[in-house]
N, C-alpha and C positions, 0 to 999 in steps of 0.2 A: 505495499500500499503504500510505497514512497517510506515511510518511516524509519527513521534510522535510530534505534534502541542500543545504547548502551549500557553492560551490565558493569557490576562491581567498581563502579565510580565512586568520587565523592567532588561534591561543588566548594571548592576552598574558597570563591571571591565569587561577586557578581557587579554589574555597573548599570545603572539605566539608562538608556540614549534615548534622542530625538527619533531615531529611526527602527534601530534595532539595540537590543538590551544584551549584555555579555556576560557568558559565564566561565570562570575557571575552572578546568574539571582535572582533576586526577584520577590517575589510571594505570597500576602496572608500572609506579615510580616515574611515570610523565605527566607533562602539563600540559594543557592545550585549551585553548581559546575557543567558545561555542558561542554563533551569535544566533539570535531571532527575533521576529518583529514581537511576539509574545514570550512573556515569562509568566508559567505560571509554576506555581508555588505547592509541591504536595511532599512537603517534607517532614510531616506529621508535626509531633507537638515541638518538635526544633525548630520550625517556624522562622525560616531564612530572613524572609521579609518582612514579615512581626516584627522581630526582635529588631532588623536593622531602622526600620522605620520607627519603634516604639507604641506598636498599634495595639497590644495587650491591653486589654480593658478587664481589671479587676469586676471580679462578680460576689454574690451576698451568698451562693450557694458553697459553703466551706466544708468538703469532704475530701476524705479520706480513701486508698484500697490499696488490696493485696492481692495478687492469683499466682499459681503454681500449679504443675500439673504431674501427673502419674501416670505413665505408660500402657493401663489398660484401665476396663472399663469398672465404675464404681456403681453399681446399680442399686439405686435406691429402695428397688420395690425388695428388696432382699431386706429390708432395713425394719417392718414389720410384718406380723403375721396378723394383724384386727382383722377379721373377714370384710368390715364395713367399710374400711380405707383399700384392702386392695381390690373390692369388688369396684371401686372407682375405674380403676383399669384393670377389667379382665384380661387383657393379654398378659399382663406383667411386664408392658414394657412402657411405664412414666420414665425408665432409666433416658428413652430415647430423645426428650423434651428437654429443654433448658428447665430443671427445677430450682427455686428458689425457698430460701427457710430465711424467714424473716422474724425481726422483733424491733423492740425499739430504738429507734436510731439505726439500723442495719438492716441487711441482708445478706446475704451466701449464694453464691451460683454454683450450680454442679451443670457444667455441659457437653455431653460427648462429642468429642472431635471427629472429624473426619480421619484423622491418621492413625485411630485408638486410642488415643488419650483421652484422658477425663481433666478438663480444668475446673481446677474451684479456687474461686473470689469472695475476698470478703472485702462490701464497699460499707461505706460507715457517716454517718458525722462525725466530722471534725471536732464538733464543742460536745460531744458524747461518748466519743472515741476516739482518744489521743491517739495519733499518729507513732507515737513510742510502742505502743502494744499489737502492732502489725508490722512492722518495718523488717523483721527477720522472721524466718519459719519458725523457730522455736516458741517465739513472740506469738506467733499468729495461732502457733497449737497451742498456748495457752491461753488466749482469747477465747479458741473454740470451746475448749474445755468448760469456760465458763458460760460462754451463752450459747452455743450448739454442743451438749457434750455428745451428744449420741454423733454426730458427726466428726466431731473429736477422736472418739473412739477408732470410727473409720481411717479417716487421717492418718493416724498414730500406727495403724496396722501397715501402712503401706507406705511407711517414711522412709525407708530403706532404699525405695526405689524411686525416689522424687526426680524428677529432671530440670525442675528448674526453677524459680521464683522471683520476683519483681515485686515493688512496690511503690505506689507512687502517692506523694501530699497535695491536698489543693489541686484535685484536676480539674476542674470546672474552671472557665478563664473564658471572657470575650473580645471581641477586636472591635474597634471603630472603623475598619474598612477593610472588607474583603474583594470587593471589585473595585479597580481604577481607570479612570479613562486614560490615564499613560500608559494601557497595554500591559497590565497585569494582575494577575489575580490569584488567592487563594482559596486552596479547595482541602476539605477534608478539616483534619486536626490543626493542616499548619495556618487556618485560622481561629478557628472559634470551638469548644468542646462544652454540654452541658453536664452530661452523666450517663453514665451504661445502663441505666434501667428504662424500659422499653428498646434500648437499640436506636434511640435517634440520630447517631454519627452517621447513621448510614442514608437516612433521610437527608441529611444537609450534606453528605457526598451527590451524593445522585441529583439534588437540586443544581447546587455546585458548580458540579462537572457539564449539568444542560446549559446553564447561564455563561458556564466559561465558551463551551462548543457551538453555543449561537451568537457568542460575540464575536468571536475568531473568525467565524464565516462571513457573518456581515459585513466585518471591517475588509477582511478579504475581497470582499466584493465589490468594494468602493463606498460603501455605506457608511456614513459618520455615526459610533454610537456612543457617543458623549452620555448623552442624554438617554440613551437604556443602562448603560453601565451604571448610571447613579439611583433608575429606578433598580432597576436588580440590587444593588447593593442596600437599600433602605428595603424593600422589599425582606431581604435574607436577613438582615438584622430584625428587622420588626418579628420577624417569624422565630429567630432564636430566642429574643426575650419572651414571650409566648412559651416557648416550650421550656423555658428557665422555671418559668413560674410552677411547673410542676414539681421541682425538686426543693425549691429555696425555703428551707422552711417547715419543708413536709417531712422528712425523713423520721420524726417521732411517731407520724404516724402508723408507721410499720409494726408497733407494735400493737397495736389496735386492731384486731379482728375484725372489728364491725364496722368500723370507719375505713381500714385499708379497703374492706369491699368494695363499699360504696365508694373512694377515690377512686378504685381500677376501672369501675363500672363507669363513673365519668370522665376519666380521661379517653378511655378509647373509645366513650360516644363523640364527645368533643373529634378526635381524629378522624374517624370512620366518618363525622357528619360535614366537617371542614376542612381542615388541611388536607386531608387524604384525597378526596374528590379532586380537588384541585389539581392534584398532579398526577390522576389517572387519566384524567382529559385535556393534560397539558399547555393549563393554562396559566402558568405562573410566568412564562415567556411570552404573554399576550398582554402586553403593555395597556391598551383601550380597553380590553375586558378586567384587567384587573383595579383600573383607576375608576370605572364604573359600579365597582365590586367596593371600593371603600368604605361607604359607611355601614356597609352589612358586617365586614369586618371587624371593622372597629367596635360596633355592635359584642360582637362574639369575644372580642378580647376584652373588653369590659368586663362581660357575665365571667366567660373563664376563670378571668383574677379575681372576681367579687368568689367566685365560688374554691376558690383554693382557699381562699382568709375562712371561708365556712366551716371547712374540710376541719381546717386547723384551729378552729375553736370547738369545733363538736369533739376532737379527741382530746382537749384540754378538759371539757368540759364532764367528760365522760371516766368512766370506770371500768376498765377492757377484763373483765371478769368473767365467768359462768356463761360461753359462749357454747359450751358442748362441740360437735365434731361435724357441724354444720357445712355442706359441699355447694360449691357458688359453680353451675356452668352458665357462662356469662351469654352462649349462643342456645340457652333454653326462654334466653329475655328477648321475646319477639320483637321488640322496638332494637334490640343493638344487635339478633342475627338480622335485621331488615337493611340495618345501614350498614352492615360488614357486606351482605351480598350482592348491594346495587353498587358498589363501587368500581366493578367495569363496564358497566351499562353505558352504551354507547348513548352520548347527549348533544344534543344543538345548542348554541349558547344560550338560548331561553329558556330549554327546560332544564339545564344545568345550574340557571340562574334562582327558576323558579324551586328545584331542589334544594338549593341552598338555602332559600327563604324559609320552606318547607324544616329543614333541620335545625337551624336556628329557631323559630319557633318551638318543635318539638324538646329543644334542649334547654331551653326557657322552663317547659312545662316540667320536663328532667329533675332540673334542679329546685323546682318546687317539692316534687317527691324528697329529693334530699334533706332538704329543709324539714320536711315535717316529719320527715324518720330521727333525726338529728333533735329536733324541740319532743320526742316522745310521743309521735302522734301514728307510731307503726303499730299494727296489728300485728298477733300472737304470730311468732314467728314458724310456727305448728303446724297452724290452721289452713285447709285445701283450699283450694284456688286461685282466683286472679285478683288484683286491686285496679282497679280502673281508674287511671288519671288521663284525660282527654284521649289523647291518641294513644296512648303508651300503657302497656302493660307489665306489670312489675309481678313476677310468682313468689307470694310471701315466704312460699314453703320453700322455695329456694336460696332467696336471697340469705335467707339467715341472720336479719339483723333483729338485735331485742332493743327494747327502751331505753333511751340516754338517760 
């Protein structure tokens, strides 16, 4: 395809130019200069351009993480013989999914990798779980003994096979600019990062790559892309701020099964109702369409922000005890199932706008349902049937929420 791929190289320096940018690239003991009209920084957290230009923006989400791998499967299905639990995944293959263990201020991931290894990660609110408790494997194991002792026993049993260990302090950061009319862009973690929960980094990679390729194509065809670049930069950073609200100050909720159940339902509803449809319909690159949608998106961002605050207040006012072993399957909720299954529908601009408008109205009603739950208006979780709120159907027997 005419692409010159250089492997095993290191960029040692770079300079911006009016017509071309230049890189100093070191490989096999030699240094050479590479030129290009566009400079795309995909250097990960190293963020060559971000650091050079002082673009890093601190955020209020203070979180630390560590992760490590073992060269074989850790089958969570073997951790319990409780028939109520094993019956939820009768195939005995729960381990094929990413599994999370959660408590106040933290979550632990268990991920089966294609290599045959299993990744174990600990992600914590830095104000509740200091970095010094996670920055070495032995310390991370001690932390697991205190907060997830069953997982600690499994990890300890495989300790001799430990493949690697990494730790990261304060992993979340923002950026004041990721797309420049001076013909450079930052993609992926070279620009910004929120949190690994829900894996939004993949969304930002996809959108950032879309924007970058679109700008290069238009520029190479002779179009002036300065105004488009600014709009892409504004939309991208606005989306980042919206995603950041999912995490900032929200980690304590992870220790409350009732409120976290509601939060995950709300977060997924927002994603499937608003941000994901715009990507599926390839509308993030349609400037005219995004501009006429500005009022609707502003209403959504305000609703989303207010609900994250309400969820936090609900957790602070609640006593998270006595919830039993309720099982939640969000795809059993007709409202959420309909949202998720409609993402790939082919839509005209008019149909998409109508759907987004309806989705926002439904989100506003869903917010009222959650506020009723938080106020203690929820019916007995063991009662059969459905509670109807407008167009929404919430199965009480499945949600498993009790009075706050």
